[in-house]
N, C-alpha and C positions, 0 to 999 in steps of 0.2 A: 602095871605102871611103876616105873622106877621113881625113886626119890633121890634128890641130890642135896648136898649140904655144903655150906661155906660158913666159916667163922670170920667175923670182922672184929677188930680190937678197938675201933674208935668210930665216931660219926663220920670222919673223913674217909675211912676205909669203906664204910657202908656206901657212902656217896660215890667213891671210885668204882666200886663193884657195879652199882646201878648205871654209872656212866658207861662202863664197858659193855654191859648188857644192852644198852640203848643202841650201840653200834650194830647190833644184829637184828634189830626190830624192823618190821615191815608194816605197811598199811594194813589195818584190820587186826593187828595183834591185840590180844586182851590179856592183861595181867591182873590177878586178884591179890590183894594184900590183907593179911590178917596179922594181928598182934595187939597186945594190950596197949592202953593209952601210954604214950611216951616210949614205945618200943623202938620207934624209928621209921615208921611208915612214911611220914612226910620227909624225913631226911633222905630216905631211899628215893622218893619221888623227885626230890630236888636234883639228885644225881642223875636220874633218868632224864629229866628235863635238860640238864646241862649237856648230856650226851646226844640229845636230839637238837641241840643248837638253840635252845630257848633262852632268851636273854632276860625275860621278866622274872621277878621274884615269884617263886611258887610257894603257896601256903595251903593249908588244909581247907577244903571247901565245906567244912562242917555245917555251915548255915545256908549255903547256896546249893548244895548237893552236887552240882557239876560246874567245873571251871574248865575253860578251853584256853590253850596256849598255842601259839604258832611258832614252829621251828622247821627243821628239815622235814619232819612229819608233825602234824598237829598232835597235841597231847590232850586227851580228854580225861580229866582227873575227877573221879567221883568219890563221894563219901556218903554212903547210904545208911549210916548209923541212925540218923534221925528220921528215916522214912517211916511214916505212920503205917502204910499199907503196902506190903511187899508186892501185892498184885497190881498196884497202881501203875498205869501205863505212862512212863516218862520218856518213851521213845528210845529205850536202851538199845534196841536192835539197830537203829540208825547209827549209833556210835560204834557198836560192836562190828558192824559191817562197813564202817566208814573209811575215810582216807587216812585216818590217824591211828595212834596207839591209845588204847583205853586202859586206865588204871582204876580199879574199883577197890576202895577200902571197905572193910566189913562185908565183903561179897557174900558171905554165908547167908546174909539176910535177904538176898535176891537170888539165891541158888537156882531156883527154877527158871529164872530169866537169863541165866548165863548161856553163852554159846556152848556147843558141844566140845570145842577145843579151846583151851586157854592154858596159861601158865599160872599156877597157884603158888604164891609165896607166903610163908609164915615167918615173921620176925620174932625171935624169942630172946629175952634178956638173959644173959649169962653172967652178968656183973654190971658194974657201973657203966662201962663203955663197950663191953664185949657183947656181941650179938651173934646168935646162930640163925642163919637164914636157910630155911628149908624150901627147896624148889620142887614142886610137884607138877610135872608136865601132864596135860590131858590132851593126847593126840601126838602123832608122829612129828609134826612140825616143831612142837615144843620140846619133845624128847631130843631131837637133833639140836635145837637151840641151846639147851642145857649143856649138852656134850661139847658143843663148839665154844661156848662162853667159858666153861670150866677147864678146857684143855690147855 
């Protein structure tokens, strides 16, 4: 599995990169987001939502676990950080195999429930505003997606 990397120098650049990525997404795509608190996971998701044509304000679903937004494709934004039992059945498969794009923050907590193919993203702080975004494709679809987006 290849790994790809992009550096952004501001929240706006992180947002723009996610907006660009959204142009390549299709129904059933799953993205996982890892990163420390404040690393930029929600900033990234806001850019993704913009790229999917979502007009509503996007914020972290920390206390609701899943938020749904309507756009060109539905966006299912999950934050599983506060999930008590990772084996709990919340119908993740229905989202992963649904008509929209699923973004899962803190996905390592439900690793055994993730689909076989997905795009893993890790956002790392490199400074006050600078971020290193690591893209780890799991499957041919996501390998091609990374190459297309970064070309």
